[in-house]
Structure formats: structure tokens, C-alpha cells
C-alpha positions as CSV (number, residue, x, y, z in Angstrom):
1,X,-188.3,208.6,-32.0
2,X,-190.0,205.7,-30.2
3,X,-188.4,206.7,-26.9
4,X,-189.7,210.2,-27.3
5,X,-193.3,209.0,-27.1
6,X,-192.9,206.4,-24.3
7,X,-192.6,209.0,-21.6
8,X,-196.0,210.4,-22.4
9,X,-198.0,207.2,-23.0
10,X,-196.5,205.0,-20.3
11,X,-199.2,204.5,-17.7
12,X,-198.0,204.2,-14.1
13,X,-198.9,200.7,-12.7
14,X,-201.3,200.9,-9.9
15,X,-201.8,198.1,-7.4
16,X,-204.9,198.3,-5.3
17,X,-203.6,197.8,-1.8
18,X,-206.7,198.6,0.2
19,X,-209.7,201.0,-0.2
20,X,-212.4,202.3,2.0
21,X,-216.1,202.1,1.0
22,X,-217.0,204.7,-1.6
23,X,-218.3,207.9,-0.1
24,X,-218.8,211.4,-1.5
25,X,-216.8,213.8,0.7
26,X,-217.1,216.9,-1.4
27,X,-219.9,217.6,-4.0
28,X,-218.1,219.8,-6.6
29,X,-221.4,220.3,-8.4
30,X,-223.0,222.0,-5.4
31,X,-223.2,225.9,-5.8
32,X,-222.6,226.2,-2.1
33,X,-219.5,223.9,-2.1
34,X,-217.2,224.4,0.9
35,X,-213.5,224.0,0.2
36,X,-212.1,221.0,2.0
37,X,-209.0,221.6,4.3
38,X,-206.4,219.0,3.4
39,X,-202.8,218.4,4.6
40,X,-200.3,216.7,2.3
41,X,-197.2,215.6,4.2
42,X,-193.7,215.0,2.7
43,X,-193.2,211.4,1.6
44,X,-190.2,210.0,3.4
45,X,-188.1,207.0,2.2
46,X,-186.4,208.4,-0.9
47,X,-185.1,211.8,-2.0
48,X,-187.8,211.9,-4.7
49,X,-190.5,211.8,-2.0
50,X,-190.7,215.5,-1.6
51,X,-191.1,216.0,-5.3
52,X,-194.0,213.6,-5.3
53,X,-195.7,215.2,-2.3
54,X,-195.2,218.8,-3.6
55,X,-196.7,217.8,-6.9
56,X,-199.7,216.2,-5.3
57,X,-200.2,219.2,-3.1
58,X,-199.9,221.5,-6.2
59,X,-202.4,219.4,-8.2
60,X,-205.0,219.4,-5.4
61,X,-204.6,223.1,-4.8
62,X,-205.0,223.9,-8.4
63,X,-208.6,222.6,-8.4
64,X,-210.0,225.2,-6.0
65,X,-211.8,222.4,-4.3
66,X,-209.3,222.2,-1.4
67,X,-207.6,224.5,1.0
68,X,-204.1,223.2,1.5
69,X,-202.6,223.4,5.0
70,X,-199.1,225.0,5.1
71,X,-196.5,222.4,6.1
72,X,-195.1,224.7,8.7
73,X,-198.3,224.3,10.7
74,X,-198.2,220.5,10.6
75,X,-197.6,219.1,14.2
76,X,-197.4,215.4,13.2
77,X,-194.2,214.3,11.5
78,X,-194.4,212.8,8.0
79,X,-193.2,209.4,9.3
80,X,-195.3,209.4,12.5
81,X,-198.5,207.3,12.8
82,X,-201.7,209.2,12.0
83,X,-203.4,210.6,15.0
84,X,-206.6,212.6,14.4
85,X,-206.0,214.6,17.6
86,X,-203.0,216.2,15.9
87,X,-205.2,217.5,13.1
88,X,-208.6,218.4,14.5
89,X,-207.3,221.7,16.2
90,X,-206.0,222.7,12.8
91,X,-209.4,222.3,11.1
92,X,-208.1,219.7,8.7
93,X,-210.6,217.2,7.2
94,X,-208.1,214.9,5.4
95,X,-204.4,214.1,5.7
96,X,-202.3,212.6,2.9
97,X,-199.4,210.4,4.0
98,X,-197.0,208.4,1.8
99,X,-193.7,206.6,1.6
100,X,-191.4,205.8,-1.3
101,X,-189.0,202.9,-1.6
102,X,-187.1,201.1,-4.3
103,X,-188.8,197.9,-5.4
104,X,-186.8,194.7,-5.9
105,X,-186.5,195.3,-9.7
106,X,-185.2,198.8,-9.2
107,X,-188.4,200.7,-9.8
108,X,-190.1,203.1,-7.4
109,X,-192.8,201.8,-5.1
110,X,-195.1,204.3,-3.3
111,X,-197.7,203.6,-0.7
112,X,-200.2,206.4,-0.1
113,X,-202.9,206.7,2.5
114,X,-205.6,209.4,2.8
115,X,-207.0,209.7,6.3
116,X,-210.4,211.0,7.2
117,X,-209.8,213.1,10.4
118,X,-213.4,213.1,11.6
119,X,-213.9,209.4,11.2
120,X,-210.3,208.5,12.3
121,X,-209.9,206.0,9.4
122,X,-208.5,205.7,5.9
123,X,-210.6,206.8,3.0
124,X,-208.1,205.6,0.5
125,X,-205.0,203.5,0.6
126,X,-203.1,202.4,-2.5
127,X,-199.7,201.1,-3.6
128,X,-198.1,202.3,-6.9
129,X,-195.1,201.1,-8.9
130,X,-193.4,203.0,-11.6
131,X,-190.1,203.7,-13.3
132,X,-187.7,206.1,-11.6
133,X,-187.8,208.5,-14.6
134,X,-191.6,208.9,-14.2
135,X,-191.8,210.4,-10.8
136,X,-194.0,213.3,-11.9
137,X,-196.6,211.1,-13.7
138,X,-196.7,209.0,-10.6
139,X,-197.5,212.1,-8.5
140,X,-200.2,213.1,-11.0
141,X,-201.7,209.6,-10.8
142,X,-201.8,209.8,-7.0
143,X,-203.5,213.2,-7.1
144,X,-206.1,211.8,-9.6
145,X,-206.9,209.0,-7.2
146,X,-207.2,211.3,-4.2
147,X,-209.4,213.7,-6.1
148,X,-211.7,210.8,-7.2
149,X,-211.8,209.3,-3.7
150,X,-212.9,212.6,-2.2
151,X,-215.2,214.1,-5.0
152,X,-216.3,211.0,-6.9
153,X,-215.1,212.6,-10.1
154,X,-212.1,211.8,-12.3
155,X,-209.1,214.0,-11.9
156,X,-207.4,215.7,-14.9
157,X,-203.8,215.7,-13.5
158,X,-202.6,212.9,-15.8
159,X,-204.1,214.5,-18.9
160,X,-202.0,216.1,-21.6
161,X,-202.2,219.3,-23.7
162,X,-200.9,219.1,-27.3
163,X,-200.1,222.5,-28.9
164,X,-198.1,224.1,-31.8
165,X,-195.0,226.1,-31.4
166,X,-193.8,228.2,-34.4
167,X,-190.1,228.8,-34.9
168,X,-187.5,229.3,-37.6
169,X,-187.9,225.7,-38.5
170,X,-191.6,226.0,-39.0
171,X,-194.5,224.5,-37.0
172,X,-193.7,221.9,-34.4
173,X,-196.2,219.9,-32.2
174,X,-195.5,219.6,-28.5
175,X,-196.9,217.7,-25.7
176,X,-196.9,218.7,-22.0
177,X,-198.6,217.9,-18.8
178,X,-201.7,219.9,-17.9
179,X,-199.6,222.3,-15.8
180,X,-197.1,223.0,-18.5
181,X,-194.4,220.6,-17.2
182,X,-192.5,217.9,-19.1
183,X,-192.8,219.7,-22.4
184,X,-191.6,217.7,-25.3
185,X,-191.5,218.2,-29.1
186,X,-192.9,215.3,-31.0
187,X,-193.4,216.5,-34.6
188,X,-191.3,219.1,-36.5
189,X,-191.8,219.0,-40.2
190,X,-194.5,221.5,-41.5
191,X,-193.8,225.1,-42.6
192,X,-197.2,225.8,-41.0
193,X,-199.0,223.5,-38.6
194,X,-202.5,224.0,-37.2
195,X,-204.1,223.0,-33.9
196,X,-204.0,219.2,-33.2
197,X,-207.0,217.2,-32.3
198,X,-207.1,214.2,-30.0
199,X,-208.8,210.9,-30.8
200,X,-210.9,209.3,-28.1
201,X,-208.6,207.2,-25.9
202,X,-205.7,209.6,-26.4
203,X,-203.8,207.2,-28.8
204,X,-203.8,209.4,-31.9
205,X,-203.5,213.1,-32.9
206,X,-204.8,214.6,-36.1
207,X,-203.5,217.9,-37.5
208,X,-203.2,219.9,-40.6
209,X,-199.8,221.0,-42.0
210,X,-198.6,222.8,-45.0
211,X,-195.7,220.8,-46.6
212,X,-194.2,221.3,-50.0
213,X,-196.8,223.9,-50.8
214,X,-199.7,221.5,-50.1
215,X,-202.2,221.3,-47.2
216,X,-202.8,217.8,-45.9
217,X,-204.2,216.2,-42.8
218,X,-201.7,214.0,-40.8
219,X,-202.3,211.4,-38.2
220,X,-199.8,210.6,-35.4
221,X,-200.2,207.2,-33.8
222,X,-198.6,207.0,-30.3
223,X,-198.6,203.2,-30.3
224,X,-196.5,202.9,-33.4
225,X,-194.8,206.3,-32.9
226,X,-195.4,206.9,-36.6
227,X,-196.8,209.8,-38.6
228,X,-198.8,209.3,-41.8
229,X,-200.7,211.3,-44.3
230,X,-204.3,210.7,-43.5
231,X,-206.1,212.8,-46.0
232,X,-204.8,214.8,-49.0
233,X,-206.6,216.4,-51.9
234,X,-206.5,219.6,-54.0
235,X,-207.2,222.8,-52.1
236,X,-207.0,223.4,-48.3
237,X,-207.7,220.5,-46.0
238,X,-208.1,221.2,-42.3
239,X,-208.6,218.7,-39.5
240,X,-211.6,219.0,-37.1
241,X,-212.4,216.8,-34.2
242,X,-213.0,213.1,-34.0
243,X,-216.5,211.7,-33.5
244,X,-217.2,210.4,-30.0
245,X,-217.1,206.8,-31.1
246,X,-213.6,207.3,-32.6
247,X,-214.7,206.0,-36.0
248,X,-214.6,209.2,-38.0
249,X,-212.6,212.4,-38.3
250,X,-214.5,215.6,-39.2
251,X,-212.7,217.9,-41.5
252,X,-213.0,220.8,-43.8
253,X,-211.9,220.7,-47.4
254,X,-212.0,223.1,-50.4
255,X,-211.4,220.3,-52.9
256,X,-214.8,221.0,-54.5
257,X,-214.5,224.7,-54.4
258,X,-215.3,226.6,-51.3
259,X,-214.5,224.9,-48.0
260,X,-217.2,222.4,-46.9
261,X,-217.4,219.9,-44.0
262,X,-216.8,216.2,-44.5
263,X,-216.7,213.0,-42.4
264,X,-213.8,210.6,-43.0
265,X,-214.0,207.0,-41.8
266,X,-210.7,206.1,-40.1
267,X,-210.6,202.5,-41.3
268,X,-212.2,202.5,-44.8
269,X,-211.1,206.1,-45.6
270,X,-214.6,206.6,-47.1
271,X,-215.3,210.4,-47.3
272,X,-218.9,211.6,-46.7
273,X,-219.8,215.2,-47.5
274,X,-222.0,216.9,-45.0
275,X,-222.4,220.6,-46.2
276,X,-222.9,221.9,-49.7
277,X,-222.6,225.7,-49.3
278,X,-221.1,228.3,-51.7
279,X,-219.6,230.0,-48.6
280,X,-217.0,229.0,-46.1
281,X,-217.8,226.2,-43.6
282,X,-215.0,225.1,-41.3
283,X,-214.0,224.0,-37.8
284,X,-216.4,221.1,-37.2
285,X,-216.8,219.9,-33.6
286,X,-219.2,217.0,-32.6
287,X,-221.3,217.0,-29.5
288,X,-220.4,214.4,-26.9
289,X,-223.6,212.4,-27.6
290,X,-222.9,212.4,-31.3
291,X,-226.1,214.0,-32.3
292,X,-224.9,217.4,-33.6
293,X,-222.0,219.3,-35.0
294,X,-220.9,222.8,-34.1
295,X,-219.1,224.6,-37.0
296,X,-218.3,228.0,-38.5
297,X,-220.1,229.4,-41.5
298,X,-220.2,232.7,-43.2
299,X,-223.6,232.1,-44.7
300,X,-224.8,235.2,-42.7
301,X,-222.1,237.3,-44.4
302,X,-219.7,237.2,-41.4
303,X,-218.3,234.0,-39.9
304,X,-220.5,232.8,-37.0
305,X,-221.1,229.6,-34.9
306,X,-223.8,227.2,-36.0
307,X,-224.9,223.7,-35.1
308,X,-226.4,221.0,-37.3
309,X,-227.4,217.4,-37.3
310,X,-224.8,214.9,-38.5
311,X,-226.5,214.7,-41.9
312,X,-226.3,218.4,-42.4
313,X,-229.9,219.1,-41.6
314,X,-231.5,221.3,-38.9
315,X,-228.9,224.1,-39.1
316,X,-229.2,226.6,-36.2
317,X,-227.2,229.7,-35.7
318,X,-226.1,230.3,-32.1
319,X,-223.8,233.3,-32.2
320,X,-225.1,236.7,-33.2
321,X,-222.8,239.3,-31.6
322,X,-219.4,240.3,-33.1
323,X,-218.4,240.3,-36.7
324,X,-216.2,237.1,-36.6
325,X,-216.7,234.0,-34.4
326,X,-214.6,230.9,-34.7
327,X,-213.1,227.7,-33.1
328,X,-216.2,226.1,-31.4
329,X,-215.8,223.1,-29.1
330,X,-218.4,221.3,-27.0
331,X,-217.9,220.8,-23.3
332,X,-217.6,217.1,-22.2
333,X,-221.1,217.2,-20.7
334,X,-222.5,218.8,-23.9
335,X,-224.1,221.7,-22.0
336,X,-221.8,224.4,-23.3
337,X,-219.9,225.4,-26.4
338,X,-216.7,227.4,-26.1
339,X,-215.6,229.6,-29.0
340,X,-213.7,232.8,-29.9
341,X,-215.4,235.9,-31.1
342,X,-213.9,239.3,-32.2
343,X,-214.7,242.3,-30.0
344,X,-213.1,245.7,-30.6
345,X,-210.6,244.2,-33.0
346,X,-209.4,241.4,-30.7
347,X,-210.7,237.9,-30.3
348,X,-212.1,236.9,-26.9
349,X,-213.2,233.5,-25.5
350,X,-216.9,232.9,-24.8
351,X,-219.2,230.1,-23.7
352,X,-222.8,229.7,-24.8
353,X,-225.5,227.1,-24.3
354,X,-226.2,224.9,-27.4
355,X,-229.4,226.8,-28.0
356,X,-227.6,230.1,-28.2
357,X,-228.6,231.4,-24.7
358,X,-226.5,232.5,-21.8
359,X,-223.5,233.8,-23.8
360,X,-220.7,234.6,-21.3
361,X,-217.4,236.4,-22.1
362,X,-214.4,234.8,-20.2
363,X,-211.4,236.8,-21.4
364,X,-210.7,240.5,-21.6
365,X,-207.0,241.2,-22.1
366,X,-205.2,240.8,-25.4
367,X,-206.3,238.5,-28.2
368,X,-207.6,235.1,-26.9
369,X,-208.7,232.2,-29.1
370,X,-208.5,228.5,-29.9
371,X,-210.2,227.3,-26.6
372,X,-210.4,223.7,-25.6
373,X,-212.1,222.1,-22.6
374,X,-210.4,219.8,-20.0
375,X,-211.6,216.2,-19.8
376,X,-213.9,217.1,-16.8
377,X,-215.1,220.4,-18.3
378,X,-214.0,222.4,-15.3
379,X,-211.1,224.1,-17.1
380,X,-210.3,225.6,-20.5
381,X,-207.0,226.0,-22.3
382,X,-206.6,228.7,-24.9
383,X,-204.1,230.9,-26.8
384,X,-203.5,234.4,-25.7
385,X,-201.2,237.4,-26.7
386,X,-201.7,239.3,-23.5
387,X,-198.0,239.0,-22.6
388,X,-196.8,240.3,-25.9
389,X,-196.3,237.0,-27.6
390,X,-198.6,234.0,-28.2
391,X,-198.7,231.5,-25.4
392,X,-200.9,228.7,-24.0
393,X,-203.0,229.5,-21.0
394,X,-205.5,227.7,-18.8
395,X,-208.4,229.0,-16.7
396,X,-211.4,227.8,-14.8
397,X,-214.5,227.3,-17.1
398,X,-216.0,230.5,-15.5
399,X,-213.0,232.5,-16.6
400,X,-211.3,232.7,-13.2
401,X,-207.6,232.0,-12.4
402,X,-206.2,232.6,-15.9
403,X,-202.5,231.7,-16.1
404,X,-199.8,231.1,-18.8
405,X,-198.3,227.6,-18.8
406,X,-195.9,227.8,-21.7
407,X,-192.5,229.6,-21.5
408,X,-192.3,233.1,-22.9
409,X,-189.4,232.3,-25.1
410,X,-191.5,230.1,-27.5
411,X,-194.5,231.2,-29.6
412,X,-197.1,228.7,-28.6
413,X,-200.7,228.4,-29.8
414,X,-203.4,225.9,-30.8
415,X,-203.8,224.0,-27.5
416,X,-205.9,220.9,-27.4
417,X,-206.6,219.1,-24.1
418,X,-206.6,215.3,-24.2
419,X,-209.9,213.5,-23.4
């Protein structure tokens, strides 16, 4: 079991070989942003080089920030010295070159340089060392660094998505890369398992599971590769998100009657009750600054999205349309809340400002719910039935470029993007 976790938590070693002065080449926050033309060349040296360069190219192209030059149009060979005159006629702004070789201890060593065509110099040059079985994580790490060097923002290519797959054996939790690759089952025990939630730092997952006829909240620790019962009581106990400081887990429990929202200290296990309603209050999600909690309540007869202070005061309703709204989650910047709401008998994904303004519908086809923001807030993963069976999808935060990333032969749902 320990080996199962290592492939996901092992961080590729990065050695800083050289670096140009920090400069913002593309402002992704600008409404009039122009896509940057980039050429990624095959990485010579080892057979794995093409896999690395293809993955880097795919990652950068996924963002919509770059226009990728077709390799058939590249005049300069992958192993040839960089010459800006070979790229200027093609309208390319940046060129990615790299080489792979075997290091003395048998690991893979990669040297990657990103050239600024207009300035005729290197905007980034780094050396990486990793295990041979972690070629794809190496490529994602390279793409993260290139993205940050050009935009000044952290990349999301090394992030993970945890989700649930339901089969004949019950509910299993899987991990996969952001693009659906390297999928691996990590927990397979509950008859029913609900959406997992990441702790800050990505070292723990909390999730609810029905085992032996009893709902409990479980914690999976990646460092120890161990699962433990984190909270159990009478009634139904459902995990919410962790607080931004990583000290508490928000949860919903019906141990006192109807479901209410609680805050559980991770170390002391002290449980603090936040709501005292006779109705149903579930799905707590804290704001990034730790000042408010978004949650679902049926105090207005139908389930709707509300926010409140951490002590349960200053309750504000923010969803008014539709007769059933659920699954709220804050954006990393705290400027949006994504949630699902029923329209015409099917759930659709929406975003709304924390004050309830600017509600925007993002999905249209099939039933779509359980949304979760990417670490940079530019993308959303969610569950959809549009292909006839439940699957995990991703899309831009404005609803563009919706695509399925889990295979059609598994029933997948409840995605949660790592922080």
C-alpha cells in the first residue's frame, strides 16, 4: 500500500541551473490578453524525451494562454543551437528546448531552456533530476516552471484530482493527474463513499463513507499511507472542507437531530457546533481568508446557498433561483462561489459573487454537479452525466472547453482538485 501512494506524492527534484531576471511576458489577468506563440521542440538524448516534450506542449496548450507552433513548421532542429532568425519569420515569441540523459545514479536528468526570440536570450534555464518511472510528473513540473516564468503565476499541471468511482465492490477513491492520466485507486472499502476533500498542503484527504451500516468521516494520510476513522457518531456524518489554516475540518452531523454544521479540531478532536437549525444544513466550505463559510440550508423551504461568519452569525442567502441548490465551493481568490442548482429537473453548475450578484450558468447538457476549482481558480472540475454515465469533467472557469477526463467504462463522480 505504501508504494501505491509514493507515485503521487514524490516531488521531482529541481536543481536551479540558471535563471533570467523575473519579467512578466503575458498578463493572464488582462481582458485583452494576446495568446503567446510558443514552439516546444522534441527533447533529444533518451527515448523518453518525446514523451516529456509532448506532455509539456499539451500542458501549455491546455491553458489557452499560448498558441503552440506545429512541429512540422519548425526549421531549427531539436539538437541545434538556438538561433532567433529561425523563429522570427514564424511569429514565435518563445522556444522550448531540452535534453534528457541518464544521471550517474541511474535517474533521469533533464536540462530545459526557454528562449525569448525577440531578446535573443534565455528567459528560463533549469536542470531537473527524477526517477525513470516519474517521466510524466517531470514533464508537468517543467510545464509549471515555464508557465510561471512567462506569466508570473503558478501552474496547475502537477496538481491532482481525487474522485470517487462506484462499482460492484462499492465506492473507491482514486487519484489522477489534472488531465486524467496516471489514474490510481487508493481506497476501496466503503459501500458508499462521498466526495473527498483535500487538506491544505495536499498531505491528507477527508471523506465520508458508509461502512457496516454507519456513516463516518475518514482521514487518509499520504505521509503514513494510513487511513483512520476521524469522526464517528450516531446519525449521518458528512465531511466538508478544511479551514485555510489546516487546523480544522468542517463537517455536517445529524447526531443531535437534524444535520447541523460543526468544526472539528484536527489535533485535539474538540468539536464545536456552529449552526442550531431545525432544518438541514450541510456542505460547509470556508472562504480563503477564513472569514466566512458557504453552506446549504433548507431554512427557506428549499435547499439554497448561504454564507455566514465562522461563529454562525451574519447569515446571508446568496442563491434565489431554482428549487434545489447544493455543493458550494469558494474560488481560491475568494471572489466567486461555484455551486450546482437544479434547472428543468437537472442540476447545472453556476458561479456567483459572494454577495449573490452576477450569477452565471456554466453548463447546459445533462446533469452537472459537485464542482471544484483548480488551485489557480482558472478551471473547474465537476461531475456530469451528459455522455450517459457519470464522469469527471474539467472546464475553464467561464464554462468554455468542457471535456471528460475519466474513462467511460467507470462511473466516476465527486471530483476534488488539490490546492
